[in-house]
C-alpha positions in Angstrom: 0.0 0.0 0.0 1.2 3.4 -0.9 1.4 6.4 1.5 -0.5 9.5 0.5 1.6 12.6 0.1 1.0 16.3 -0.3 1.9 18.2 -3.4 5.3 19.1 -2.0 6.2 15.4 -1.6 5.8 15.4 2.2 3.5 13.1 4.0 0.0 14.0 5.2 1.0 14.2 8.9 1.9 17.4 10.6 5.0 19.2 9.3 6.0 16.5 6.9 6.3 13.8 9.5 4.8 10.4 9.0 1.1 10.0 9.1 -0.6 10.0 12.5 -0.5 6.7 14.3 2.8 5.8 12.7 6.2 6.7 14.1 5.2 7.8 17.5 3.6 5.8 20.2 0.6 6.8 22.1 1.3 8.7 25.3 4.7 9.9 24.2 5.2 13.6 23.3 7.5 15.2 20.8 10.4 17.1 22.4 9.2 20.5 23.7 5.8 20.3 22.2 2.3 19.6 23.7 0.0 17.3 21.8 -2.2 19.1 19.4 -5.4 17.2 20.4 -6.2 14.5 22.9 -5.3 11.0 21.8 -8.1 8.8 20.8 -8.1 5.6 23.0 -8.4 3.2 20.1 -9.2 3.5 16.5 -11.2 1.0 14.7 -9.4 -1.0 12.1 -11.0 -1.4 8.7 -11.6 -4.9 7.5 -9.4 -6.3 4.8 -7.0 -3.5 3.9 -6.0 -2.6 7.5 -6.4 1.1 7.0 -7.4 3.1 10.1 -10.9 4.7 10.0 -11.2 8.3 10.7 -13.2 9.3 13.8 -14.8 12.5 14.5 -14.1 14.6 17.5 -17.0 14.5 20.0 -19.4 17.3 19.5 -20.4 19.3 22.6 -24.0 18.4 23.5 -26.5 21.2 24.2 -28.4 19.1 26.8 -27.0 16.1 28.4 -29.3 13.3 29.5 -28.8 14.3 33.1 -29.8 17.9 32.5 -33.0 16.7 30.7 -33.9 14.3 33.5 -33.2 17.0 36.1 -35.4 19.5 34.2 -38.2 17.0 33.9 -38.0 16.2 37.6 -38.1 19.9 38.4 -41.1 20.4 36.1 -43.0 17.5 37.6 -42.3 18.9 41.1 -43.5 22.3 40.0 -46.7 20.9 38.6 -47.2 18.8 41.7 -46.9 21.7 44.0 -48.9 24.2 41.9 -52.3 22.9 42.8 -51.7 22.6 46.6 -50.3 26.1 46.7 -53.3 27.4 44.8 -55.7 25.6 47.2 -53.7 27.0 50.2 -53.9 30.6 49.0 -57.7 30.2 48.3 -58.1 28.8 51.8 -56.2 31.7 53.3 -58.4 34.2 51.5 -61.5 32.4 52.7 -60.2 32.4 56.3 -59.6 36.1 56.1 -63.1 36.7 54.8 -64.6 34.6 57.5 -62.6 36.4 60.2 -63.8 39.7 58.9 -67.4 38.5 58.9 -67.0 37.1 62.4 -65.8 40.6 63.6 -68.8 42.3 62.0 -71.1 39.7 63.6 -69.5 40.2 67.0 -70.0 43.9 66.8 -73.7 43.3 65.9 -74.1 40.9 68.8 -72.6 43.4 71.2 -75.1 46.0 70.0 -78.0 43.6 70.4 -76.8 42.6 73.9 -76.7 46.3 74.9 -80.3 46.7 73.6 -81.4 43.6 75.4 -79.8 44.8 78.6 -81.9 48.0 78.4 -85.1 45.9 78.6 -84.0 44.7 82.0 -84.6 48.2 83.4 -88.3 48.7 84.3 -88.2 52.4 83.6 -87.2 51.7 80.0 -90.0 49.2 79.6 -92.5 51.7 80.9 -91.3 54.4 78.6 -91.4 52.2 75.6 -94.9 51.0 76.4 -96.1 54.6 76.6 -94.3 55.7 73.5 -95.0 52.7 71.2 -98.3 51.2 72.5 -99.9 54.3 74.1 -100.3 52.4 77.4 -100.6 54.0 80.8 -100.1 52.7 84.3 -103.1 51.8 86.5 -104.6 54.9 88.1 -103.3 57.2 85.4 -105.6 59.0 83.0 -104.6 59.0 79.4 -104.9 62.1 77.4 -104.6 62.3 73.6 -103.9 65.7 72.2 -105.4 66.1 68.7 -104.1 68.9 66.6 -107.0 70.5 64.8 -104.8 71.5 61.9 -103.9 67.9 61.2 -107.5 66.7 61.7 -109.2 66.6 58.3 -112.6 65.1 57.9 -112.3 64.5 54.2 -109.7 62.8 52.1 -107.4 65.4 50.5 -107.7 63.5 47.2 -111.5 64.3 47.2 -111.1 68.0 47.4 -111.5 69.9 44.1 -108.3 71.3 42.7 -106.1 69.3 45.1 -103.2 67.5 43.6 -103.6 63.8 43.3 -101.2 61.6 45.3 -98.8 59.6 43.1 -100.0 56.2 42.1 -97.9 53.2 43.2 -95.6 51.7 40.6 -97.5 48.4 40.2 -100.7 50.4 39.3 -98.8 52.3 36.6 -97.4 49.0 35.3 -100.8 47.4 35.2 -102.4 50.4 33.4 -99.6 50.3 30.8 -100.3 46.6 30.2 -104.0 47.2 29.8 -103.3 50.1 27.4 -101.0 47.8 25.3 -103.8 45.2 25.1 -106.3 47.7 23.8 -104.1 48.6 20.8 
């Protein structure tokens, strides 16, 4: 088998030396010079002719399998914790709303207790009976003062020239429905 050469007659190897893999042993260095690339552990031998196959330098991977697995695990953990965190935050908001409602109700209960406590006083009960129910104690004479200006024998709507009181909304609604039926 013939060795390939360059146009100048030198061999293909670096600086005219013998082709790679011949002349130098693995692991040895040339005097005063660092190796140009890392040595390949073993080259595959071609069948039949015995020529060495060229191997490519390993290409840097963008994502290693470990990085992909790690990112998948992190993604699964993120998805696993997303729902419980959302439920937790919703429960916290509900707890705050219930506490606020409880405070309002406690204020209302305190007001009602104060009102109920007033009814324990007999003077308050007597004053409320007189004011609301127009009741009197036994032995008292009730007097009702009637203001003659407010006492009217007739209904104001019946007086001639008096403005009519406004009709209730349901009466207006019903009259509009009847008018629509006539047309």
